[in-house]
Each structure stands twice: as structure tokens, then as C-alpha cells.
C-alpha positions in Angstrom: 5.3 24.3 -10.1 4.0 21.4 -8.0 0.6 21.5 -10.1 1.2 19.0 -12.7 -1.7 19.4 -15.1 -0.4 22.9 -15.3 3.2 21.6 -16.1 1.5 19.0 -18.4 -0.7 21.5 -20.6 2.3 24.4 -20.7 5.5 22.9 -21.1 7.6 21.8 -24.0 10.0 20.1 -21.7 9.7 18.9 -17.8 12.5 17.9 -15.3 10.9 16.1 -12.2 12.7 16.9 -9.0 12.9 14.6 -5.5 14.7 16.6 -2.8 16.7 18.7 -5.0 17.9 16.2 -7.7 16.3 15.8 -11.4 14.5 12.3 -11.5 13.9 12.7 -14.8 13.8 15.0 -18.3 11.3 14.5 -21.0 8.8 16.1 -23.1 4.8 16.0 -21.3 3.8 12.8 -22.8 7.0 11.2 -22.1 7.3 12.0 -18.9 3.5 10.9 -18.2 3.4 7.6 -20.6 7.4 6.6 -20.0 8.2 7.2 -16.1 11.7 6.6 -15.2 10.8 5.7 -11.7 7.7 4.9 -9.5 8.3 8.3 -7.9 8.2 10.5 -11.6 4.7 7.4 -12.4 3.3 8.7 -8.9 4.2 12.4 -8.7 2.9 13.2 -12.8 -0.9 12.0 -12.4 -2.5 9.1 -11.0 -1.5 5.7 -11.5 -2.0 1.7 -10.2 0.9 0.2 -9.1 1.4 -3.7 -9.0 4.7 -5.1 -7.5 5.4 -8.3 -8.6 8.6 -10.5 -10.0 9.6 -11.1 -13.2 9.1 -14.9 -14.3 10.7 -14.5 -18.0 11.5 -12.1 -20.4 11.8 -12.6 -24.0 12.9 -10.4 -27.2 10.4 -9.0 -29.2 10.1 -6.9 -32.3 11.4 -3.3 -32.4 14.4 -3.5 -30.0 11.4 -4.3 -27.2 10.9 -7.3 -24.4 7.8 -9.2 -23.3 8.1 -10.0 -19.7 5.7 -11.4 -17.5 5.2 -10.8 -14.1 3.7 -13.1 -11.2 1.9 -10.5 -9.4 -0.7 -10.7 -6.3 -3.4 -10.4 -9.2 -2.0 -13.0 -11.2 0.6 -13.0 -14.1 0.4 -10.0 -15.7 2.2 -9.6 -19.6 4.2 -6.7 -20.0 6.1 -4.9 -22.6 9.7 -3.7 -21.5 12.1 -1.3 -23.4 15.1 -3.1 -21.5 15.4 -6.8 -20.8 14.5 -7.6 -17.2 16.3 -10.9 -15.2 14.0 -13.7 -13.8 13.2 -12.6 -9.9 13.7 -9.3 -10.3 11.2 -7.2 -8.2 9.6 -4.6 -10.3 6.2 -2.8 -10.1 3.8 -2.8 -12.7 2.4 1.1 -13.4 -0.6 1.3 -15.4 -3.0 4.7 -16.2 -6.6 4.8 -15.1 -7.4 5.6 -18.1 -5.4 2.5 -19.4 -7.6 -0.2 -17.1 -9.9 -1.4 -19.4 -13.5 -2.5 -18.0 -16.1 -5.2 -20.0 -19.2 -6.7 -18.6 -18.4 -9.3 -20.9 -15.1 -11.3 -20.8 -12.9 -9.9 -23.3 -10.3 -11.7 -25.6 -6.7 -11.4 -25.3 -4.0 -11.1 -22.3 -4.1 -9.8 -18.8 -7.9 -10.4 -18.4 -9.2 -10.7 -14.7 -12.4 -10.7 -13.1 -13.3 -8.2 -10.4 -16.0 -6.5 -8.5 -16.8 -2.7 -8.6 -16.1 -1.4 -4.9 -16.9 2.4 -5.5 -17.8 4.7 -8.4 -17.5 8.5 -8.8 -19.2 10.3 -11.7 -17.2 13.2 -13.0 -20.0 14.2 -15.5 -17.3 13.5 -18.5 -15.9 10.2 -16.8 -16.7 8.1 -14.3 -14.0 7.0 -12.0 -14.3 3.4 -10.8 -12.8 1.5 -7.5 -12.7 -2.6 -8.9 -11.1 -5.1 -6.8 -8.9 -7.9 -8.4 -8.3 -10.5 -5.6 -6.6 -8.6 -2.8 -5.7 -5.5 -5.0 -8.1 -2.2 -5.6 -7.7 -0.6 -8.8 -8.5 3.1 -10.0 -10.1 2.7 -13.8 -11.7 6.1 -15.6 -14.2 5.1 -18.0 -16.6 6.6 -20.4 -20.0 7.5 -18.4 -21.7 4.8 -20.6 -20.5 2.2 -18.3 -23.1 1.5 -15.8 -21.9 -1.2 -14.0 -23.3 -1.2 -10.4 -21.0 -1.1 -7.2 -21.1 -4.7 -6.2 -21.5 -6.1 -9.5 -18.5 -8.5 -11.2 -16.7 -6.7 -14.1 -13.7 -7.8 -16.3 -10.6 -5.8 -16.2 -7.8 -5.9 -19.0 -4.3 -4.3 -19.3 -3.0 -3.8 -22.1 0.7 -4.8 -22.0 1.7 -1.9 -24.0 0.1 0.6 -21.7 1.9 -1.2 -18.5 5.3 0.4 -17.5 7.7 -1.5 -16.0 9.6 -0.2 -12.9 12.4 -1.4 -11.1 11.6 -1.4 -7.6 14.3 0.6 -5.3 
């Protein structure tokens, strides 16, 4: 099916194909939360891509790596499942529901000040387009967040929710 929502809701396993080739096979959650490529991340649901280069990558607990990616919005700390080399080109993928928005500066890593460019009220959620430096990020938040278009807002990305993908 080309209906990604239907595939996620009804399937136990999904194969994502591109030009007749299987790009990834896994459970709906694996495909959505841990895409193997930019194509898979973009094909299944909405996502934000921020491209950059690896500055450093060190071993972290539980067979993971803690990396810092230099991007146009600033240095982004991410958790990775594989070691990446300095200067390697990557794209950081983060889903709209994982782009946190706060009216007051939160504590922690990966915090930038942005400006609300657009809001779309969806009933159970509000889609915010927030400009951070030269990049616009999509964030899906609860409608109780009422920051107005044009106002400043803080953006925070959880390193565990950032998926690092090698740029092809």
C-alpha cells in the first residue's frame, strides 16, 4: 500500500521499497523510530532533516555512541547506534512530535531560540513551523501551547530521539 498510516496501523512487519528494491524490513515501530535511510524516514511519516558533519563520536553506555553534529542551527548532540567518523556527512532526522517547544528556556542539551512562523490548529494537536536560524522545523504539540505567530519560542531536541543517517 502507499497509505503509510494504514501500513503502520495494520501491519506486523513492513517492507519499504524504492524503485523495486527493499530498503528496510521491520516492525512498524522499528521502521518509524529507527529508519535505515533518509528515504525510509521521509517515506514513512513526517520528519525534519538537518544536515551536517560529525565533529566527534564517543562510546556511550548500552553499545551506543554519543556524537556531536555541526549543523546550520548549531551543534546537535545525538545518540547513534554506530560509530561515525569526524567530518562524515550525515542528516539528523527528528519527528515533529519529538521537537519540543517551550516558552521559557529549558535546561539540557540541544536548545535553540526560534520564532513561530506558522500555526495550524488540528483539534487534538497544533502544527508549529518554527524558524531556527536558516532552518524551519515542524513541531506537533498539544493545543494548550498558545505561542502566537511571530513570537519567540525555545526548541529542544532530545538526543535519544534524533536519528543519525549517513548522507548518500
